[in-house]
N, CA, C and O atoms as CSV, one atom per row, in Angstrom:
chain,resi,resn,atom,element,x,y,z
A,1,UNK,N,N,3.578,0.833,-21.619
A,1,UNK,CA,C,3.126,-0.536,-21.623
A,1,UNK,C,C,4.311,-1.482,-21.644
A,1,UNK,O,O,5.328,-1.213,-22.283
A,2,UNK,N,N,4.164,-2.613,-20.925
A,2,UNK,CA,C,5.227,-3.600,-20.850
A,2,UNK,C,C,5.048,-4.655,-21.918
A,2,UNK,O,O,3.927,-4.974,-22.312
A,3,UNK,N,N,6.137,-5.182,-22.375
A,3,UNK,CA,C,6.100,-6.297,-23.291
A,3,UNK,C,C,6.891,-7.431,-22.651
A,3,UNK,O,O,8.114,-7.343,-22.541
A,4,UNK,N,N,6.215,-8.486,-22.232
A,4,UNK,CA,C,6.843,-9.573,-21.496
A,4,UNK,C,C,7.106,-10.793,-22.369
A,4,UNK,O,O,7.012,-11.922,-21.888
A,5,UNK,N,N,7.429,-10.593,-23.623
A,5,UNK,CA,C,7.610,-11.737,-24.501
A,5,UNK,C,C,8.863,-12.521,-24.161
A,5,UNK,O,O,8.945,-13.703,-24.496
A,6,UNK,N,N,9.844,-11.909,-23.509
A,6,UNK,CA,C,11.058,-12.622,-23.179
A,6,UNK,C,C,11.038,-13.142,-21.753
A,6,UNK,O,O,11.865,-13.985,-21.406
A,7,UNK,N,N,10.125,-12.672,-20.915
A,7,UNK,CA,C,10.057,-13.118,-19.526
A,7,UNK,C,C,9.122,-14.308,-19.412
A,7,UNK,O,O,8.055,-14.318,-20.028
A,8,UNK,N,N,9.506,-15.316,-18.630
A,8,UNK,CA,C,8.612,-16.432,-18.331
A,8,UNK,C,C,8.474,-17.401,-19.492
A,8,UNK,O,O,8.972,-17.161,-20.592
A,9,UNK,N,N,7.799,-18.483,-19.225
A,9,UNK,CA,C,7.584,-19.512,-20.232
A,9,UNK,C,C,6.343,-19.202,-21.056
A,9,UNK,O,O,5.438,-18.501,-20.605
A,10,UNK,N,N,6.319,-19.731,-22.260
A,10,UNK,CA,C,5.155,-19.530,-23.108
A,10,UNK,C,C,3.996,-20.373,-22.607
A,10,UNK,O,O,4.175,-21.534,-22.241
A,11,UNK,N,N,2.836,-19.797,-22.592
A,11,UNK,CA,C,1.628,-20.511,-22.199
A,11,UNK,C,C,0.887,-20.941,-23.452
A,11,UNK,O,O,0.506,-20.089,-24.255
A,12,UNK,N,N,0.666,-22.249,-23.648
A,12,UNK,CA,C,0.007,-22.682,-24.879
A,12,UNK,C,C,-1.445,-22.227,-24.952
A,12,UNK,O,O,-1.981,-22.056,-26.047
A,13,UNK,N,N,-2.085,-22.030,-23.814
A,13,UNK,CA,C,-3.487,-21.635,-23.830
A,13,UNK,C,C,-3.661,-20.184,-24.265
A,13,UNK,O,O,-4.663,-19.841,-24.891
A,14,UNK,N,N,-2.705,-19.341,-23.943
A,14,UNK,CA,C,-2.854,-17.925,-24.227
A,14,UNK,C,C,-1.910,-17.440,-25.318
A,14,UNK,O,O,-2.113,-16.353,-25.861
A,15,UNK,N,N,-0.874,-18.225,-25.656
A,15,UNK,CA,C,0.002,-17.893,-26.760
A,15,UNK,C,C,0.909,-16.709,-26.509
A,15,UNK,O,O,1.388,-16.093,-27.461
A,16,UNK,N,N,1.159,-16.375,-25.261
A,16,UNK,CA,C,2.064,-15.276,-24.986
A,16,UNK,C,C,2.871,-15.605,-23.749
A,16,UNK,O,O,2.523,-16.511,-22.992
A,17,UNK,N,N,3.927,-14.882,-23.549
A,17,UNK,CA,C,4.773,-15.107,-22.393
A,17,UNK,C,C,4.191,-14.414,-21.172
A,17,UNK,O,O,3.597,-13.340,-21.271
A,18,UNK,N,N,4.366,-15.028,-20.057
A,18,UNK,CA,C,3.941,-14.480,-18.767
A,18,UNK,C,C,2.522,-13.930,-18.847
A,18,UNK,O,O,2.305,-12.724,-18.728
A,19,UNK,N,N,1.579,-14.807,-19.044
A,19,UNK,CA,C,0.190,-14.451,-19.318
A,19,UNK,C,C,-0.487,-13.727,-18.173
A,19,UNK,O,O,-1.564,-13.165,-18.372
A,20,UNK,N,N,0.094,-13.714,-16.981
A,20,UNK,CA,C,-0.535,-13.001,-15.862
A,20,UNK,C,C,-0.346,-11.491,-15.966
A,20,UNK,O,O,-1.131,-10.732,-15.397
A,21,UNK,N,N,0.673,-11.051,-16.676
A,21,UNK,CA,C,0.956,-9.617,-16.799
A,21,UNK,C,C,0.980,-9.222,-18.265
A,21,UNK,O,O,1.975,-8.688,-18.754
A,22,UNK,N,N,-0.103,-9.481,-18.957
A,22,UNK,CA,C,-0.182,-9.189,-20.383
A,22,UNK,C,C,-0.332,-7.702,-20.629
A,22,UNK,O,O,-1.010,-7.016,-19.864
A,23,UNK,N,N,0.283,-7.193,-21.675
A,23,UNK,CA,C,0.031,-5.807,-22.051
A,23,UNK,C,C,-1.346,-5.675,-22.680
A,23,UNK,O,O,-1.804,-6.578,-23.380
A,24,UNK,N,N,-1.988,-4.579,-22.436
A,24,UNK,CA,C,-3.325,-4.343,-22.974
A,24,UNK,C,C,-3.229,-3.342,-24.116
A,24,UNK,O,O,-3.552,-2.165,-23.957
A,25,UNK,N,N,-2.783,-3.823,-25.258
A,25,UNK,CA,C,-2.681,-2.941,-26.410
A,25,UNK,C,C,-3.836,-3.219,-27.366
A,25,UNK,O,O,-4.542,-4.219,-27.235
A,26,UNK,N,N,-4.012,-2.333,-28.311
A,26,UNK,CA,C,-5.139,-2.405,-29.228
A,26,UNK,C,C,-5.005,-3.601,-30.165
A,26,UNK,O,O,-6.016,-4.184,-30.556
A,27,UNK,N,N,-3.786,-3.979,-30.534
A,27,UNK,CA,C,-3.595,-5.056,-31.486
A,27,UNK,C,C,-4.034,-6.404,-30.925
A,27,UNK,O,O,-4.546,-7.239,-31.670
A,28,UNK,N,N,-3.843,-6.632,-29.621
A,28,UNK,CA,C,-4.206,-7.923,-29.049
A,28,UNK,C,C,-5.624,-7.940,-28.504
A,28,UNK,O,O,-6.086,-8.975,-28.026
A,29,UNK,N,N,-6.318,-6.817,-28.567
A,29,UNK,CA,C,-7.674,-6.775,-28.016
A,29,UNK,C,C,-8.614,-7.614,-28.863
A,29,UNK,O,O,-8.723,-7.406,-30.071
A,30,UNK,N,N,-9.291,-8.559,-28.233
A,30,UNK,CA,C,-10.266,-9.386,-28.917
A,30,UNK,C,C,-9.701,-10.665,-29.493
A,30,UNK,O,O,-10.456,-11.609,-29.726
A,31,UNK,N,N,-8.408,-10.736,-29.731
A,31,UNK,CA,C,-7.833,-11.951,-30.302
A,31,UNK,C,C,-7.717,-13.039,-29.240
A,31,UNK,O,O,-8.363,-14.083,-29.334
A,32,UNK,N,N,-6.914,-12.794,-28.259
A,32,UNK,CA,C,-6.749,-13.751,-27.167
A,32,UNK,C,C,-6.704,-13.000,-25.842
A,32,UNK,O,O,-5.933,-13.350,-24.949
A,33,UNK,N,N,-7.527,-11.976,-25.720
A,33,UNK,CA,C,-7.543,-11.160,-24.519
A,33,UNK,C,C,-8.075,-11.973,-23.346
A,33,UNK,O,O,-9.062,-12.696,-23.480
A,34,UNK,N,N,-7.425,-11.854,-22.213
A,34,UNK,CA,C,-7.838,-12.557,-21.007
A,34,UNK,C,C,-8.131,-11.543,-19.912
A,34,UNK,O,O,-7.695,-10.393,-19.965
A,35,UNK,N,N,-8.870,-11.996,-18.933
A,35,UNK,CA,C,-9.194,-11.159,-17.788
A,35,UNK,C,C,-8.556,-11.796,-16.569
A,35,UNK,O,O,-8.759,-12.982,-16.308
A,36,UNK,N,N,-7.800,-11.030,-15.831
A,36,UNK,CA,C,-7.202,-11.534,-14.613
A,36,UNK,C,C,-8.251,-11.554,-13.516
A,36,UNK,O,O,-8.872,-10.534,-13.218
A,37,UNK,N,N,-8.444,-12.718,-12.920
A,37,UNK,CA,C,-9.383,-12.833,-11.816
A,37,UNK,C,C,-8.622,-12.577,-10.529
A,37,UNK,O,O,-7.657,-13.269,-10.207
A,38,UNK,N,N,-9.069,-11.584,-9.813
A,38,UNK,CA,C,-8.387,-11.162,-8.603
A,38,UNK,C,C,-8.945,-11.890,-7.393
A,38,UNK,O,O,-9.968,-12.570,-7.467
A,39,UNK,N,N,-8.253,-11.732,-6.291
A,39,UNK,CA,C,-8.599,-12.404,-5.045
A,39,UNK,C,C,-10.001,-12.028,-4.558
A,39,UNK,O,O,-10.764,-12.893,-4.127
A,40,UNK,N,N,-10.334,-10.744,-4.625
A,40,UNK,CA,C,-11.639,-10.317,-4.118
A,40,UNK,C,C,-12.787,-10.819,-4.988
A,40,UNK,O,O,-13.890,-11.034,-4.486
A,41,UNK,N,N,-12.546,-11.010,-6.282
A,41,UNK,CA,C,-13.584,-11.538,-7.159
A,41,UNK,C,C,-13.866,-13.005,-6.861
A,41,UNK,O,O,-15.022,-13.428,-6.861
A,42,UNK,N,N,-12.819,-13.782,-6.607
A,42,UNK,CA,C,-12.996,-15.185,-6.248
A,42,UNK,C,C,-13.696,-15.290,-4.901
A,42,UNK,O,O,-14.562,-16.143,-4.710
A,43,UNK,N,N,-13.317,-14.418,-3.962
A,43,UNK,CA,C,-13.948,-14.419,-2.644
A,43,UNK,C,C,-15.438,-14.101,-2.754
A,43,UNK,O,O,-16.257,-14.768,-2.121
A,44,UNK,N,N,-15.798,-13.102,-3.542
A,44,UNK,CA,C,-17.203,-12.723,-3.683
A,44,UNK,C,C,-18.006,-13.826,-4.373
A,44,UNK,O,O,-19.136,-14.107,-3.974
A,45,UNK,N,N,-17.441,-14.446,-5.392
A,45,UNK,CA,C,-18.130,-15.559,-6.049
A,45,UNK,C,C,-18.327,-16.711,-5.071
A,45,UNK,O,O,-19.374,-17.359,-5.083
A,46,UNK,N,N,-17.337,-16.972,-4.228
A,46,UNK,CA,C,-17.456,-18.029,-3.231
A,46,UNK,C,C,-18.528,-17.732,-2.204
A,46,UNK,O,O,-19.273,-18.629,-1.810
A,47,UNK,N,N,-18.617,-16.485,-1.763
A,47,UNK,CA,C,-19.640,-16.102,-0.787
A,47,UNK,C,C,-21.031,-16.257,-1.389
A,47,UNK,O,O,-21.942,-16.755,-0.726
A,48,UNK,N,N,-21.203,-15.834,-2.645
A,48,UNK,CA,C,-22.519,-15.933,-3.296
A,48,UNK,C,C,-22.925,-17.393,-3.462
A,48,UNK,O,O,-24.068,-17.749,-3.176
A,49,UNK,N,N,-22.006,-18.244,-3.919
A,49,UNK,CA,C,-22.315,-19.654,-4.100
A,49,UNK,C,C,-22.569,-20.324,-2.749
A,49,UNK,O,O,-23.446,-21.181,-2.635
A,50,UNK,N,N,-21.807,-19.938,-1.734
A,50,UNK,CA,C,-21.998,-20.489,-0.399
A,50,UNK,C,C,-23.368,-20.138,0.159
A,50,UNK,O,O,-24.056,-21.009,0.691
A,51,UNK,N,N,-23.777,-18.878,0.049
A,51,UNK,CA,C,-25.094,-18.473,0.548
A,51,UNK,C,C,-26.231,-19.104,-0.261
A,51,UNK,O,O,-27.285,-19.416,0.293
A,52,UNK,N,N,-26.024,-19.291,-1.550
A,52,UNK,CA,C,-27.030,-19.973,-2.357
A,52,UNK,C,C,-27.180,-21.427,-1.914
A,52,UNK,O,O,-28.290,-21.958,-1.871
A,53,UNK,N,N,-26.069,-22.060,-1.589
A,53,UNK,CA,C,-26.124,-23.428,-1.072
A,53,UNK,C,C,-26.814,-23.501,0.279
A,53,UNK,O,O,-27.569,-24.438,0.539
A,54,UNK,N,N,-26.561,-22.514,1.153
A,54,UNK,CA,C,-27.250,-22.468,2.448
A,54,UNK,C,C,-28.747,-22.304,2.243
A,54,UNK,O,O,-29.545,-22.953,2.920
A,55,UNK,N,N,-29.125,-21.449,1.325
A,55,UNK,CA,C,-30.549,-21.238,1.062
A,55,UNK,C,C,-31.202,-22.512,0.529
A,55,UNK,O,O,-32.310,-22.853,0.941
A,56,UNK,N,N,-30.535,-23.212,-0.373
A,56,UNK,CA,C,-31.106,-24.445,-0.904
A,56,UNK,C,C,-31.199,-25.542,0.155
A,56,UNK,O,O,-32.070,-26.407,0.070
A,57,UNK,N,N,-30.321,-25.518,1.141
A,57,UNK,CA,C,-30.394,-26.507,2.217
A,57,UNK,C,C,-31.484,-26.157,3.227
A,57,UNK,O,O,-32.064,-27.058,3.833
A,58,UNK,N,N,-31.775,-24.878,3.421
A,58,UNK,CA,C,-32.746,-24.481,4.432
A,58,UNK,C,C,-34.179,-24.485,3.917
A,58,UNK,O,O,-35.106,-24.724,4.692
A,59,UNK,N,N,-34.382,-24.227,2.632
A,59,UNK,CA,C,-35.727,-24.179,2.062
A,59,UNK,C,C,-35.979,-25.497,1.348
A,59,UNK,O,O,-35.191,-25.910,0.497
A,60,UNK,N,N,-37.074,-26.155,1.695
A,60,UNK,CA,C,-37.364,-27.466,1.130
A,60,UNK,C,C,-38.059,-27.365,-0.229
A,60,UNK,O,O,-37.707,-28.088,-1.161
A,61,UNK,N,N,-39.045,-26.469,-0.342
A,61,UNK,CA,C,-39.819,-26.344,-1.575
A,61,UNK,C,C,-40.052,-24.870,-1.889
A,61,UNK,O,O,-40.350,-24.074,-0.999
A,62,UNK,N,N,-39.915,-24.524,-3.144
A,62,UNK,CA,C,-40.215,-23.183,-3.617
A,62,UNK,C,C,-41.544,-23.231,-4.361
A,62,UNK,O,O,-41.704,-24.016,-5.296
A,63,UNK,N,N,-42.497,-22.398,-3.950
A,63,UNK,CA,C,-43.807,-22.337,-4.602
A,63,UNK,C,C,-43.871,-21.033,-5.386
A,63,UNK,O,O,-43.724,-19.947,-4.824
A,64,UNK,N,N,-44.093,-21.157,-6.688
A,64,UNK,CA,C,-44.153,-19.985,-7.553
A,64,UNK,C,C,-45.535,-19.340,-7.454
A,64,UNK,O,O,-46.527,-20.015,-7.178
A,65,UNK,N,N,-45.588,-18.034,-7.680
A,65,UNK,CA,C,-46.895,-17.363,-7.671
A,65,UNK,C,C,-47.625,-17.631,-8.988
A,65,UNK,O,O,-47.075,-18.261,-9.891
A,66,UNK,N,N,-48.863,-17.150,-9.092
A,66,UNK,CA,C,-49.683,-17.447,-10.259
A,66,UNK,C,C,-49.089,-16.879,-11.544
A,66,UNK,O,O,-49.095,-17.530,-12.590
A,67,UNK,N,N,-48.580,-15.659,-11.446
A,67,UNK,CA,C,-48.044,-15.001,-12.635
A,67,UNK,C,C,-46.807,-15.747,-13.155
A,67,UNK,O,O,-46.674,-15.951,-14.362
A,68,UNK,N,N,-45.919,-16.146,-12.268
A,68,UNK,CA,C,-44.726,-16.875,-12.681
A,68,UNK,C,C,-45.085,-18.253,-13.218
A,68,UNK,O,O,-44.457,-18.734,-14.160
A,69,UNK,N,N,-46.083,-18.887,-12.630
A,69,UNK,CA,C,-46.541,-20.180,-13.121
A,69,UNK,C,C,-47.093,-20.058,-14.539
A,69,UNK,O,O,-46.847,-20.923,-15.380
A,70,UNK,N,N,-47.843,-18.981,-14.807
A,70,UNK,CA,C,-48.376,-18.754,-16.151
A,70,UNK,C,C,-47.250,-18.548,-17.163
A,70,UNK,O,O,-47.292,-19.098,-18.263
A,71,UNK,N,N,-46.243,-17.755,-16.791
A,71,UNK,CA,C,-45.118,-17.500,-17.699
A,71,UNK,C,C,-44.346,-18.783,-17.946
A,71,UNK,O,O,-43.958,-19.071,-19.078
A,72,UNK,N,N,-44.122,-19.557,-16.886
A,72,UNK,CA,C,-43.415,-20.820,-17.028
A,72,UNK,C,C,-44.187,-21.785,-17.921
A,72,UNK,O,O,-43.597,-22.480,-18.748
A,73,UNK,N,N,-45.499,-21.825,-17.752
A,73,UNK,CA,C,-46.312,-22.708,-18.581
A,73,UNK,C,C,-46.306,-22.271,-20.044
A,73,UNK,O,O,-46.326,-23.104,-20.950
A,74,UNK,N,N,-46.278,-20.968,-20.262
A,74,UNK,CA,C,-46.266,-20.467,-21.640
A,74,UNK,C,C,-44.957,-20.833,-22.336
A,74,UNK,O,O,-44.956,-21.245,-23.496
A,75,UNK,N,N,-43.847,-20.681,-21.622
A,75,UNK,CA,C,-42.547,-20.962,-22.228
A,75,UNK,C,C,-42.255,-22.454,-22.325
A,75,UNK,O,O,-41.568,-22.888,-23.250
A,76,UNK,N,N,-42.758,-23.232,-21.400
A,76,UNK,CA,C,-42.501,-24.670,-21.410
A,76,UNK,C,C,-43.572,-25.436,-22.178
A,76,UNK,O,O,-43.434,-26.638,-22.404
A,77,UNK,N,N,-44.623,-24.756,-22.575
A,77,UNK,CA,C,-45.733,-25.347,-23.315
A,77,UNK,C,C,-46.379,-26.505,-22.553
A,77,UNK,O,O,-46.678,-27.557,-23.118
A,78,UNK,N,N,-46.581,-26.278,-21.268
A,78,UNK,CA,C,-47.255,-27.276,-20.437
A,78,UNK,C,C,-48.603,-26.701,-20.026
A,78,UNK,O,O,-48.679,-25.880,-19.112
A,79,UNK,N,N,-49.650,-27.124,-20.691
A,79,UNK,CA,C,-50.961,-26.569,-20.396
A,79,UNK,C,C,-51.505,-27.090,-19.080
A,79,UNK,O,O,-52.386,-26.463,-18.491
A,80,UNK,N,N,-51.001,-28.227,-18.600
A,80,UNK,CA,C,-51.528,-28.739,-17.346
A,80,UNK,C,C,-51.010,-27.977,-16.137
A,80,UNK,O,O,-51.614,-28.037,-15.067
A,81,UNK,N,N,-49.896,-27.258,-16.289
A,81,UNK,CA,C,-49.368,-26.485,-15.174
A,81,UNK,C,C,-50.252,-25.282,-14.907
A,81,UNK,O,O,-50.586,-25.000,-13.757
A,82,UNK,N,N,-50.628,-24.580,-15.946
A,82,UNK,CA,C,-51.468,-23.397,-15.786
A,82,UNK,C,C,-52.505,-23.407,-16.899
A,82,UNK,O,O,-52.215,-23.010,-18.027
A,83,UNK,N,N,-53.674,-23.845,-16.593
A,83,UNK,CA,C,-54.705,-23.926,-17.615
A,83,UNK,C,C,-55.384,-22.581,-17.773
A,83,UNK,O,O,-55.543,-21.835,-16.807
A,84,UNK,N,N,-55.785,-22.277,-19.003
A,84,UNK,CA,C,-56.517,-21.039,-19.262
A,84,UNK,C,C,-57.995,-21.360,-19.265
A,84,UNK,O,O,-58.433,-22.333,-19.879
A,85,UNK,N,N,-58.741,-20.551,-18.587
A,85,UNK,CA,C,-60.175,-20.786,-18.459
A,85,UNK,C,C,-60.906,-19.623,-19.125
A,85,UNK,O,O,-60.416,-18.494,-19.121
A,86,UNK,N,N,-62.073,-19.898,-19.695
A,86,UNK,CA,C,-62.826,-18.829,-20.345
A,86,UNK,C,C,-63.557,-17.967,-19.324
A,86,UNK,O,O,-64.004,-16.868,-19.650
A,87,UNK,N,N,-63.681,-18.447,-18.110
A,87,UNK,CA,C,-64.321,-17.675,-17.031
A,87,UNK,C,C,-63.327,-17.469,-15.888
A,87,UNK,O,O,-63.454,-18.124,-14.853
A,88,UNK,N,N,-62.351,-16.588,-16.042
A,88,UNK,CA,C,-61.338,-16.447,-15.001
A,88,UNK,C,C,-61.905,-15.922,-13.680
A,88,UNK,O,O,-61.431,-16.315,-12.614
A,89,UNK,N,N,-62.902,-15.049,-13.729
A,89,UNK,CA,C,-63.466,-14.528,-12.483
A,89,UNK,C,C,-64.189,-15.624,-11.721
A,89,UNK,O,O,-64.057,-15.717,-10.500
A,90,UNK,N,N,-64.946,-16.449,-12.414
A,90,UNK,CA,C,-65.660,-17.545,-11.775
A,90,UNK,C,C,-64.677,-18.586,-11.250
A,90,UNK,O,O,-64.861,-19.132,-10.162
A,91,UNK,N,N,-63.646,-18.853,-12.021
A,91,UNK,CA,C,-62.643,-19.850,-11.629
A,91,UNK,C,C,-61.895,-19.407,-10.383
A,91,UNK,O,O,-61.654,-20.218,-9.488
A,92,UNK,N,N,-61.521,-18.131,-10.307
A,92,UNK,CA,C,-60.770,-17.661,-9.141
A,92,UNK,C,C,-61.641,-17.613,-7.904
A,92,UNK,O,O,-61.126,-17.713,-6.791
A,93,UNK,N,N,-62.966,-17.461,-8.069
A,93,UNK,CA,C,-63.838,-17.452,-6.907
A,93,UNK,C,C,-64.036,-18.858,-6.359
A,93,UNK,O,O,-64.232,-19.026,-5.156
A,94,UNK,N,N,-63.987,-19.867,-7.218
A,94,UNK,CA,C,-64.227,-21.241,-6.785
A,94,UNK,C,C,-62.959,-21.851,-6.186
A,94,UNK,O,O,-62.996,-22.401,-5.086
A,95,UNK,N,N,-61.862,-21.757,-6.891
A,95,UNK,CA,C,-60.612,-22.357,-6.422
A,95,UNK,C,C,-59.444,-21.485,-6.854
A,95,UNK,O,O,-59.511,-20.826,-7.892
A,96,UNK,N,N,-58.385,-21.476,-6.075
A,96,UNK,CA,C,-57.214,-20.694,-6.481
A,96,UNK,C,C,-56.552,-21.327,-7.699
A,96,UNK,O,O,-56.608,-22.543,-7.878
A,97,UNK,N,N,-55.927,-20.506,-8.533
A,97,UNK,CA,C,-55.257,-21.059,-9.712
A,97,UNK,C,C,-54.096,-21.967,-9.287
A,97,UNK,O,O,-53.526,-21.782,-8.212
A,98,UNK,N,N,-53.752,-22.930,-10.117
A,98,UNK,CA,C,-52.675,-23.856,-9.746
A,98,UNK,C,C,-51.329,-23.134,-9.690
A,98,UNK,O,O,-51.051,-22.230,-10.478
A,99,UNK,N,N,-50.515,-23.558,-8.745
A,99,UNK,CA,C,-49.178,-22.989,-8.589
A,99,UNK,C,C,-48.149,-24.092,-8.777
A,99,UNK,O,O,-48.342,-25.227,-8.341
A,100,UNK,N,N,-47.078,-23.743,-9.419
A,100,UNK,CA,C,-45.988,-24.691,-9.635
A,100,UNK,C,C,-45.082,-24.676,-8.412
A,100,UNK,O,O,-44.742,-23.609,-7.901
A,101,UNK,N,N,-44.697,-25.838,-7.949
A,101,UNK,CA,C,-43.757,-25.916,-6.830
A,101,UNK,C,C,-42.486,-26.619,-7.298
A,101,UNK,O,O,-42.532,-27.602,-8.038
A,102,UNK,N,N,-41.371,-26.097,-6.854
A,102,UNK,CA,C,-40.068,-26.642,-7.210
A,102,UNK,C,C,-39.406,-27.194,-5.953
A,102,UNK,O,O,-39.319,-26.504,-4.937
A,103,UNK,N,N,-38.946,-28.426,-6.023
A,103,UNK,CA,C,-38.231,-29.048,-4.911
A,103,UNK,C,C,-36.831,-29.402,-5.401
A,103,UNK,O,O,-36.661,-30.389,-6.116
A,104,UNK,N,N,-35.825,-28.610,-5.025
A,104,UNK,CA,C,-34.467,-28.921,-5.479
A,104,UNK,C,C,-33.933,-30.158,-4.753
A,104,UNK,O,O,-34.282,-30.395,-3.597
A,105,UNK,N,N,-33.096,-30.938,-5.417
A,105,UNK,CA,C,-32.533,-32.119,-4.762
A,105,UNK,C,C,-31.556,-31.718,-3.651
A,105,UNK,O,O,-30.957,-30.643,-3.700
A,106,UNK,N,N,-31.403,-32.589,-2.656
A,106,UNK,CA,C,-30.528,-32.279,-1.516
A,106,UNK,C,C,-29.071,-32.137,-1.940
A,106,UNK,O,O,-28.330,-31.327,-1.383
A,107,UNK,N,N,-28.668,-32.925,-2.925
A,107,UNK,CA,C,-27.272,-32.889,-3.338
A,107,UNK,C,C,-26.884,-31.543,-3.940
A,107,UNK,O,O,-25.715,-31.162,-3.896
A,108,UNK,N,N,-27.850,-30.822,-4.500
A,108,UNK,CA,C,-27.541,-29.525,-5.104
A,108,UNK,C,C,-27.113,-28.518,-4.044
A,108,UNK,O,O,-26.167,-27.759,-4.254
A,109,UNK,N,N,-27.806,-28.509,-2.906
A,109,UNK,CA,C,-27.415,-27.615,-1.808
A,109,UNK,C,C,-26.041,-27.947,-1.265
A,109,UNK,O,O,-25.231,-27.055,-1.013
A,110,UNK,N,N,-25.777,-29.246,-1.083
A,110,UNK,CA,C,-24.459,-29.651,-0.586
A,110,UNK,C,C,-23.362,-29.332,-1.598
A,110,UNK,O,O,-22.264,-28.931,-1.211
A,111,UNK,N,N,-23.642,-29.504,-2.876
A,111,UNK,CA,C,-22.643,-29.208,-3.908
A,111,UNK,C,C,-22.314,-27.719,-3.932
A,111,UNK,O,O,-21.148,-27.341,-4.049
A,112,UNK,N,N,-23.339,-26.872,-3.821
A,112,UNK,CA,C,-23.086,-25.425,-3.811
A,112,UNK,C,C,-22.374,-24.993,-2.533
A,112,UNK,O,O,-21.511,-24.117,-2.569
A,113,UNK,N,N,-22.733,-25.605,-1.405
A,113,UNK,CA,C,-22.038,-25.290,-0.151
A,113,UNK,C,C,-20.556,-25.631,-0.238
A,113,UNK,O,O,-19.706,-24.823,0.137
A,114,UNK,N,N,-20.253,-26.806,-0.722
A,114,UNK,CA,C,-18.846,-27.218,-0.784
A,114,UNK,C,C,-18.073,-26.412,-1.824
A,114,UNK,O,O,-16.918,-26.057,-1.590
A,115,UNK,N,N,-18.690,-26.119,-2.968
A,115,UNK,CA,C,-18.009,-25.307,-3.982
A,115,UNK,C,C,-17.750,-23.898,-3.470
A,115,UNK,O,O,-16.671,-23.347,-3.690
A,116,UNK,N,N,-18.723,-23.315,-2.791
A,116,UNK,CA,C,-18.536,-21.985,-2.221
A,116,UNK,C,C,-17.453,-21.961,-1.169
A,116,UNK,O,O,-16.661,-21.019,-1.113
A,117,UNK,N,N,-17.406,-22.996,-0.324
A,117,UNK,CA,C,-16.365,-23.059,0.705
A,117,UNK,C,C,-14.979,-23.191,0.084
A,117,UNK,O,O,-14.026,-22.568,0.553
A,118,UNK,N,N,-14.864,-23.997,-0.965
A,118,UNK,CA,C,-13.572,-24.153,-1.638
A,118,UNK,C,C,-13.147,-22.835,-2.283
A,118,UNK,O,O,-11.974,-22.470,-2.219
A,119,UNK,N,N,-14.087,-22.116,-2.905
A,119,UNK,CA,C,-13.748,-20.834,-3.523
A,119,UNK,C,C,-13.305,-19.809,-2.485
A,119,UNK,O,O,-12.353,-19.065,-2.718
A,120,UNK,N,N,-13.986,-19.765,-1.343
A,120,UNK,CA,C,-13.601,-18.816,-0.285
A,120,UNK,C,C,-12.221,-19.160,0.248
A,120,UNK,O,O,-11.384,-18.271,0.408
A,121,UNK,N,N,-11.966,-20.437,0.527
A,121,UNK,CA,C,-10.649,-20.832,1.044
A,121,UNK,C,C,-9.556,-20.618,-0.001
A,121,UNK,O,O,-8.439,-20.233,0.344
A,122,UNK,N,N,-9.865,-20.860,-1.255
A,122,UNK,CA,C,-8.881,-20.627,-2.317
A,122,UNK,C,C,-8.558,-19.136,-2.450
A,122,UNK,O,O,-7.410,-18.765,-2.696
A,123,UNK,N,N,-9.570,-18.290,-2.287
A,123,UNK,CA,C,-9.315,-16.854,-2.386
A,123,UNK,C,C,-8.432,-16.366,-1.241
A,123,UNK,O,O,-7.647,-15.433,-1.415
A,124,UNK,N,N,-8.556,-16.989,-0.080
A,124,UNK,CA,C,-7.707,-16.593,1.041
A,124,UNK,C,C,-6.265,-17.041,0.827
A,124,UNK,O,O,-5.344,-16.440,1.380
A,125,UNK,N,N,-6.059,-18.087,0.034
A,125,UNK,CA,C,-4.704,-18.564,-0.249
A,125,UNK,C,C,-4.061,-17.835,-1.417
A,125,UNK,O,O,-2.852,-17.953,-1.619
A,126,UNK,N,N,-4.835,-17.085,-2.191
A,126,UNK,CA,C,-4.290,-16.352,-3.340
A,126,UNK,C,C,-3.481,-15.150,-2.860
A,126,UNK,O,O,-3.756,-14.596,-1.796
A,127,UNK,N,N,-2.486,-14.749,-3.644
A,127,UNK,CA,C,-1.744,-13.539,-3.259
A,127,UNK,C,C,-2.601,-12.294,-3.423
A,127,UNK,O,O,-3.493,-12.241,-4.270
A,128,UNK,N,N,-2.319,-11.298,-2.601
A,128,UNK,CA,C,-3.063,-10.042,-2.701
A,128,UNK,C,C,-2.720,-9.344,-4.010
A,128,UNK,O,O,-1.704,-9.649,-4.633
A,129,UNK,N,N,-3.580,-8.397,-4.430
A,129,UNK,CA,C,-3.375,-7.755,-5.727
A,129,UNK,C,C,-2.094,-6.952,-5.817
A,129,UNK,O,O,-1.551,-6.807,-6.912
A,130,UNK,N,N,-1.601,-6.439,-4.741
A,130,UNK,CA,C,-0.387,-5.642,-4.785
A,130,UNK,C,C,0.885,-6.475,-4.848
A,130,UNK,O,O,1.960,-5.942,-5.122
A,131,UNK,N,N,0.776,-7.778,-4.597
A,131,UNK,CA,C,1.967,-8.628,-4.560
A,131,UNK,C,C,2.325,-9.174,-5.907
A,131,UNK,O,O,3.305,-9.908,-6.036
């Protein structure tokens, strides 16, 4: 194991020298342990955020099914979203149960698209893991 206490400048956020090449010993585990984010991890996060932004831009409204609407109503305590009826068989024969629809704002899709694009471009500018 390497000890880089004399190499590089001290980082106030991590409290050790040359924080990019920290030794992984048992004494420092859990105290101020950091995880190095590699190029491929940033690239994958950028791709996921980018595709999520594309999906939010292409789909205008998400309609939840009955079961998800019931769970959402139970957790949010909104009885008007999914009402419970004493005659569920009669109710389902007359009219379909109410479904919750979600309409995300347009800015959310654009924000995710731009963040994903920045992450992908930043990952391409990062040095490779072997360098």
